[in-house]
Every structure is written in structure tokens, then in C-alpha cells.
N, C-alpha and C positions, 0 to 999 in steps of 0.2 A: 718826783713828787715830794712836796715839802711836808705833807701830812703823813707821819710815820704809821698811823693807824690804818691808813688806806691799803697799804701793801699787803696787809694780812688778809684782806678781803673778808673780814668778819662781818657778822650781821647779828648784833645783840638783840634786835627786835625779833628776829626769827626765833632766837633762843627763848625769849619771853613767851612767844606764841606756843612753842613746843611745850614749855612747862604748863601753860594754861590748858592745853589740850590734854596733857597727861593727868592733870588734876581734875579734868572733867568740868571745867568752869563754863564751857560754852557748848551748846549743841551743834553750832555751826559758826565758823569764823566768818565775820563780815567786816570788810574794810571799805574805805571810800577814797576816791581822788576828788578833792573839792575845790576846783579852781574858781577864781573870781573872773567873770567874763569881761574884764576891763583891759585886756591886752592879749598878745600872742604868747604861746608857751615857748620856753627856752630849754636848753640842755639840763638846767637844774630841775625843771619840772619833770624831765624824762627820768631822772633818778627816783623821784617820788612816784611816778607812774609805774615804773618797773618794780618798786618796792611794794606798793599797795596791791597792784594786780598780781604780782609774783607770789606774795604770801597767800592771797586768796586761792590762786591756782594750786599751789603746793599742798594746801591743807583742805582742798576740795570745798572751799567756801565760795564766797561771791564778793566782788568788788563793785561798789556803786560808783557811777559817775554823777556827781551832784554839783551843780553850779550854785555857788554862794552869791546869789544876785540880790544883795541888799542895798546896793548903792546905785540908784537909777541914773544919776548924773554922769556916771563913768562907764556904763555897761552898754554893749551893743550886740545885736543878733549876729553881726559879722564875726565877733569874737567867739560866740557860742558855737557857730558852725566850724570855725577854724580849729577850735580846741577838739571838737569831736573828730575832725579829720586827722589831726595830729596823733590822737590816742590810737585811732585805728591804724594809722601808718606805722606806729611803733609795734603793732601786732597784738593789740589788746581789744577786747570787746566787753560790753556790759549787759548784753541781752536786753531784758526789759527793765533793767535797773537804772534808768535815766531819771534823775530827780533835779529839782530846783528848790532852793530855800523859799522862793516865792510860792511854791506849792503849799507851804505851811504858814503863810502870813496870818490867816485867821486863827489857827491853832496857837501860833506864837503870841498873838494878841491876847487870847484867852489865858495863856500862861502868865502873861504880864498882869492881867486883872487878878489872877490868883495870887501873885506875889504882893500886889497892893493890899488885897484882903488879909494877907498874912502879916502885914506890916513890914514887908521886906523890900518894898519899892515905893517911891514917892515922885511926884511931879515937882521939878525944880524950875524956877523962873529966873535964875541968874543968867547973865549974859555969858557968852563963851569966854570973854576975857576975865570976868569975875570967877568963873569956875576954875580957870587955870590958876588964878591967884589963890583960890581957896584950897587948891589941891596939895600945896606944900612941895617939899623937895625930898631928896633922899635922906637928908639930915634933919628936916623940919616936918613935924606932923601937919596934916591937913586941918583945915578949919571947916566946921559944919556950916551948911547953908542955913539961912534963916527960914527956908521953906522945908527943912528936913522933917519937921514934926507936924506937918499938915495932917489933918484927920484922914482916915480911910475914905470917908464919904467925899471930902473935898478932892482928894487925889483921884478917886474914881470919876467924879464929875469932870475934872479938868482933862483927864486922860481920854474920856469919851468925846469931849469937845475937840481935843487935838485930832482924834481920828476923823471927826466930822468935817475938819478943814476950817474950823473957826479962827485959828490963829496963824500968823505968818511964820515963815521959817525962822528958827532961832528963838521964838518967844518962850518956849518951854521944852524941857527934855524929861524923859522918865529915867530916874536913876535908881540903881540898887542901893539899899540901905545896909551897908556892911560895917565898915570901920574906917573913919577918917584918920585914925592914928596908926593904921597898919603900916609896918615897914615895907610891905609890898604895895607900891603905888597903885597897881592895878585893882586893888581891893578898896581903894578910897572912893567909895560910892560911884562906880563907873556908870556911864550912860548906857541905857538899854534901848531907848527909842529916841528918835529925833524927827522933827517936822521937816519934810522936804516936798514942796509942791512941784514935783517933777514926774513926767510920764515914765512908766516902767516898761521895759521892752516886752514883758509878758502880761502884766496886769493893767497896763494903760494908766488911766487916771483914777482907778478904783481906790488907790491908797495915796495919802499924803503923809502917812506916818510909817516910817521904816525902821526895822530893828537894826541894831549895830551888829557887827560881825561877832563880837565876843558874846553876844546874847543868842543870836540866831544859830551860830555854828554848833555849840554843844547841844542845843535842843533839837536841831536837825539830826545830829548823830543819834540822839536818844530815840527820836521818833522812828528812825529807820532801823533801829536795833543794831547799830554799829558796835562791834566788840572791841576793836582796837582802833583808836583815832590817832593816826600817825601824822605828825607834823614836824616842822623844822624847829631848831633850837630857839629862835626868837620868841616862840610861844611858851617856853618853859615857865617864865614868870607869870604867864596867863593861866597856867594849869589850875591853881587854886580857885580862880574865878570860874573856869570851866566846870570844875567839880561843884562849886557853890550854886551855879545856875541850875545844873541838873538836879541837885539834891533839893534845893529850896522850891523848885517848880514842881517837885514830885513827878518827875518825868518817868516814862514807862520802863526805861532801862538805864544802866550806869556804864556808859562806855569808858574805856581806859585810855587816857591820852598819854602818848609816848613821843618824846622828841628825839630827833636825830640831827646830825650835822648836815647842813645844806651843802650842795656842790658849788664850789668856787673854782673857776678855771683861771689860769694865768693869761695875761695879755687880752683880757676882755672884761666886760661888765655884765652882771646878772640882775641888776636892779631894773624893775619895770620902769621906774621914773627916768632912769638914765637912758634906757633903750628908747623910750618915747621921745626923750630930748634929742637923741641922735637922729631919729627919724624926722621929727618936726623941724629941726634946724638944718636939715639937708646934709648932714655929715655922711649919711648913707642913703641909698636909693629907695628905701622902704623897708617894711618889716621882713621881707624875704630877701634882703640883700645878703649875699653869701658870706659877707664878713661878720655878720651878726651871729650870736649863739642861739637865735630863735630856731625852732624846729623847721619852720618854713625856710629860713635862710640856709640851714644845714642841708635840708633836702634838695634845695636848688643847687647847692654846691656839689652834691653828689654823694653825701654821706648816706650810709645804709642803716635801716632800723636794726638789722642784725648786729652791726658793729657797735651801735650805741648801746644796745642791750648788753652785749658782752663787756663793754667798757664799764657800765654801771655795776654789773655783777663783780667785776674785778676790783673796783675801788671799795666795794663793801659799804657797810653802814657804820659810821663812827659816832661817838658821843661828843667829840670835840671838833670845832670848826678848823678847817685847814684849806690849803690851796692845792689843787691838782694841776700838774703841768699839762699845758696844751699838747705837748709832744706825746704824752701818753694816749690821749684821745686819737691823735693822728695815727699813732702806731696801730690801734685797733681798726681804724679805717683801712689802712694799707693791708693788714692781715686779711681782712674780709675781701677787699677788692682784688687782692692777688689771686684768690681762688676763683673769683667769678667774672672778673672783667676781661673781655676779649682784647687781644693785643692788636694794635694797628700802628701804622707809621704816619707821622706828621712832622712837618718842618716849620718851626716858628719864625725863623729869620733865614729865608732861602738864599742860597748861593748857587748860581747856575754852573752845571758841569756838563761839558760836551765830551763824549767818549769817541775819540777820533776814529778808532779802528772798528767801531761797531757799525754793522750795516745800516745805512740810512733807510728809514722807512720800516725797518723790522721791529716787531713787537713780540716779546715773549711773555707768557703767562707763567709766573713762578709760584711755587707752592710756599705758603707762609702758614706757620702754626698759629692757631687762634688763641690757645692758652696752654702752655706747657704744664700748668698745674692741673689741668682737666683733660685727660686723654680723650674724653668723649666730645670735646669741643670741635674737633676736626681741623680742617685746613681751609684756606681761602686762596684765591688766585690774585696775584699782584702783578700788574703790567710793568714790563721793563723795556726801555727804549734807549735810543742814542743820547738823548738829552734828559738829564735828571736834575733834581735839586737836592742839595744836602744842607745841613745846618751850618750857618756861617761860622759858628764856634768850632766846627770840626775841621777847620783849615787854619793853618798858620804859615805865613810866608817865611818867617824865621821861627821855627818851632823851639820851644824850651826843652830842656832835658826831660826824657821819658814822655814825650808827647807822641802817642802811638796812633794818632789820627792822620789826616792828610796834610802833606807838605810837599814842596817841590822835590821831585825825585823819590818820594816816599810812597809806600804802598799801604793800602787798607782794604779790608773786605767790606763790601756792601751787604747788608743784612739780606739773607735769602738769595743773594745774587753772586757776583763775581768779585775777584780781586782786581782793583784798579790802581794805576800809578799816575801821579801827577807829573805831566810833562810840559805844562805851560800855564802862564798866569796872565790874564788880561786885566788892565787897570783903567780906571777912569782918568783921562788925560788931565782933567781939571783938578780933581780932588786927590788922585792917587789911590783911591779905594779899589780894592780887588772886586771886580764885577763878574768875572767868568774864569773858570778853570778848564784846561784841556787835559784829558787823561787818555790812557790806553787801558784796555782790559785784557785779561788772560782768559781766553775762551775755555781753557781746560780746568778752570777753577769754579765752575758753577756749583753753588751750594747744594749739598744733598746728592750730587752725582757721584758715581763711583770713581770719577776722575778729578774729584775736588782737589786732590794733590796737596801741594804745600800750604803751609799756614802762615798767617801774619798776626801780629799782636793786637791790632786794632780792628774793631767792627763798628760801622756807623749805619744809621738809618738814612732813608732817602725817599723820594717820590718821583714818579715819571712826570716830566714837564707837560706832556700832551694830555695825560689822564688825570692829573691832580685836581682837586677841588679847592677853591678859595675858602678861607675861613678866618674868623676873628677868634682869638684866644684871649681869655681874661685870666690874668695871673694874680692870685691873691696872696697877701702876706698878713701878718697879725694886724688887727685894727689899731692896736696901741704899741708904742715903742717900749713901754715898760711893762714888766710882769704884773705890777700893781698899778693900774691906771690912776689910782687916787694918790700916788706918791708925787705930789707937786709942791712947789714953793708956796709960801703963804700968799694969799690973794689970788691964786689961780684955782681952777677946778680941773676935773679929770680930762676935759677936752684938750688941755694943754699937751697931753701925751698922745694925742691922735697921730697915727702914722701917716704922713703925707704920701707914702709909697705903698699903701695897703692894697691898691688896685692899679694894675698896668694893663691897658688894652693894647694888644698886639694885633695889628691888621696886616694884611698881605701874607698871611700864613697859608700853607698848602697841606692838604691831607689826602690820603690815598682814596681812590674812587669807591671802595667798599662802604664808605660812610655816606654815600649819596642819600640813602633812605633813613639815616639815623634820626630817631624820634626824640623829642625833649625828654630828659630824664635818663636816657641811655648812658651807661658808664663804660669807659674804655681805659686801657693803659696805652698811652702813647709811648712806644718803646724808647727807653733811655730818658724820657722827659717827665713822666709822672702819670697820675690818674686824672682823667678828665670826664666831665659830664656835659651832655648836650643841654644848652640853656633854652628856656622857653622863648627867648627872643629869636631863635632860629626859625627860618622859613625856607620854602623851596628856593634853592639857589643862594641861600644865605645861611651858612653854618656858623653857629656861635658855640664855643666850648668854654666851660669854667674849669680851671684847674682845681681839682678836689684836694689833692695833696701831692707834693713832689715825691720822687722815688726815695730820696734819702730818708733814713729812719733814725733820728737822733736818739729816740727812746731805746730802740733795740741796741744801739751802740753803748748807751749808758748801762743797760742791764748786762750786756756782755762784759763790760769793764768791771762791774761789781762782782760778777761771778768769777 
């Protein structure tokens, strides 16, 4: 992890809430998770979800789920439903506290009228380009609009006509009257309302006048009685505007905005714009592509909500932005799946093995442990016969030093079965490729029997040729080749760092017959290969697995080395 604050797993926001509770500032803690329904949630949102719902749970408060649906041109019911499903999947609920900013459109409008009457807002008729030019820069003060000093009566009239649909998009905006010379550009008379003749997913064509996020968000918080409005660091410079809106509108309560560092992961992107770009340009197969950091993608890949929650708790809540290594997230996935995932055997690249001295036609049902980490998981039966398949990488015709798997004249133990010895190799006459091995087995070495006898250094997995099921295995690597995808030469964008080998589809795989009824979403550890999840593309007679994470744990090795 490159963020030194994260390893401490601190939570300064929790400490603020603790102090507020001790001081008796609030009768009940009320937080909210306020997504915009213009895309799918990703792992960064999971951090915010865990933080907002977690604080509410810890202090016996309530967390609202509120959709900030103030931009009808980008929002869809599909996103609303997906967000609710993702929050529930993570293990959180909101009871009857489901809200929308659109619930408050009439009240927000009346607040705006109130601001106009107070002389704190005005209708501006500058074009968008003119407004940008008037805004100034970080070193240059802004320039006041010619319309800034319109009378209250004229502003009220124009604002009412904007609501009535009399003007086209962009003809006017309602702006706050604050300070065009403010060093904080967000306070230079920001827009509060804009005209958009677009149907809204909840209110239809009832409105053509929509509030901006910076106006609707603080007032929605105030209307709902939010005590702690928790958001990411990019809103820190917006906090003075947040407070100004609540105060000048004479809102019913004064929420406290607190900013924290967003979650950034190495080897991926968290920007909604970039995620949408990846989907629309076909770089990935959709929002639920297992290579994406979206919760839909992670769920399809086999990540568990328990592991994600543990990861979010571990990294803590910092005040400075940083980057968390993807290896740490994968470590938490392994830790969780190691405890819960049943063990099975599967062969990705099969090599045929004939056991010459095993009785032809005989089939044994061998005992295999379902999960050594869970004594209650029991055992299953695995069929063993004369012809089996092993992993091609588990054989070397000319083995390197310390190669303890199968080689000519070399012995190896078959997992849950017998010790076998390679006595012959069959090659393709044309290519010279090894296509079949002949072995003998020692019948006195059946695993688990009192006569298991001698030991060998290597143990490999296998499947019975007669009983194995065909499968497709999808192997995933990082979506980008660089930890920082934006690290590109001038003139290129982040897509230049896309990993062309981020997905490998391996067909012709074989898995043990116990997986015949495996349902989509089921997770397994393929012994010696990694953790895998049944993909929704699976169908009767067509098993498809996504590799969730390999067995190697680079983060555990890093921690061990540090200790």
C-alpha cells in the first residue's frame, strides 16, 4: 500500500461522531449514502457505503439511501435498481428511509424563491461561455454579470417563467449572489438552477427546471435531518458553498459536512467517465465485466461482500488521498474464500494418463475433504479409474532441478488417491508434443488408508477421464499494465495502458463430476489453481468458471517480509 495512513486503519470521522455524541449535539446520528443514478457502483462506493451505514449502525442511528437525481439527461431507473441491489448485497439496509432529491423539487424551488426575496440569488442571462469567461481564474478575480443587480421582482418573474417552460435550454440560470472576488471559485456566484427540457425518470415532464447538485445536496441533507454529511475530498472546496446554501435558505437543520480520502486502487480506474468509456468502446464486455472494479463486476468474479467489508475496515478512513495496492484487496478475498469455499479438482490444460496396471473397468469412489478449514464441511466422493487427466504443467520430459511432479521414472502422489510412476511417454509423430503418459500405480499407497506407506515429495490434482465434466475457464489479470493507468506519454490517454492479456478464455478444461449442479455465483477453490466462481453464462452441460484470484498471495508475502 502506498498510502501510509491506511495501514493504521484509523477512522477520524468516527472520532468526530464520538465527540459529538459525548457533547450531546444530536439526539440521533443520521447519515446518508447519496449516489447519483447515472452509473453503476464500484469498489470506491463500497468504502462510502461501509462508512455511512457502519457509523449509523455503531451509534444506533439510521443511514438514508438517497438518490441525488437532479440531472435527468444522465439518469436511468436501471441504475436506481442496480444501486439498491448492490447496497443490499454488501449487507446493508435502509428500512423505510429511501429518498430521492426529486422528492424535494417543489421545496427546493420554494427555497430558491426565498433566496431571491432575500437578495441572495438572481437570474442570469449570460451564455455558458460568457459565464465561464466571467468566472475568472485562481489568480484572477471574477467579473460580475450585467444581470447581477436585477430587481427582486424581475428575478421572481423570470424564475417563474423558467419553471413554466417559457425559455429554451441555456437561456437563463439562477445563480447565488455571493462574491465574484472570492479566492474560492466555488463561491463566485455558482449556478443553482438550470433549464433542461428533458423527461425525468420519476417526475416525467412535470419540471423543465432542475437544481444543481451543489444546491440540491445540502438542502436535501437539511430536509432529512442529516447530522453528518460524509463525502470525498473533492468536495472540500465546496463545503463553504454547502454551508452558505443551508444557512441562507434558513433550512431546518445544519448538517456537518466532513470529507475523507476516496479509495483509489492500483491497476484500475475509478472514474465513472472512464468506466463508461471502457464499456461504450468495447474494451470490456459490459458493466459486470469481472475485470472492472464495479460491484457488479466484482460479484460476477466471485468476490464476497464479507471480504469487501473487511477490506474497507482495514484500510480505514484517511484525510489524504493515496493508492491502495490491488494485492491487498485480493488478500482479503483469499482470506474469506479460504474459510468458506469448497475444494474441488479441475484440470485447465489436460494431459492424458493411462495407469497400465490398474484394472480396466474398475472405478473407486475416493474420499475427498471439502474444506480443511471447516471441519463441518464433510467429505465428498471422487471417482478414480484407469484413465485420468492431469495438468500438462505437472509433467516434464526433462525435469529441471527440484521438479517434484511427474517425469519419466519419477513418482508423484495423486491427491486423495495413489502414488503413480511414469513409465512411458507417447508423442505426436508430427509435432513431437507429448499427448499421453503411461504410468503404474502402487495399490498399497491409497491416500488415507492404514497402508498408505511411503511418501513422495510431490502431490498433484487430477480428474477421471470417464467422469470429468467439460468446462470453460476464464482467467483474469489486471485490466491495466501500469499501477497508474494515467501514466502515459503526451498525446495518449489511459487506454494506452490497457492490458491485452487481461482475459484468457481456456476451453477444453475438465472438472470433477461433483460440480454438475453448480449454480451461477457458487465459489470453489480448485486445488492448486486458485479460487473460481461459476459464471452466469453457465448452462446445463456448459460449465463456465471465472477465476476470482489465484492461490498466490503477494500481499501476505509482503507483510511477512516486513514483519
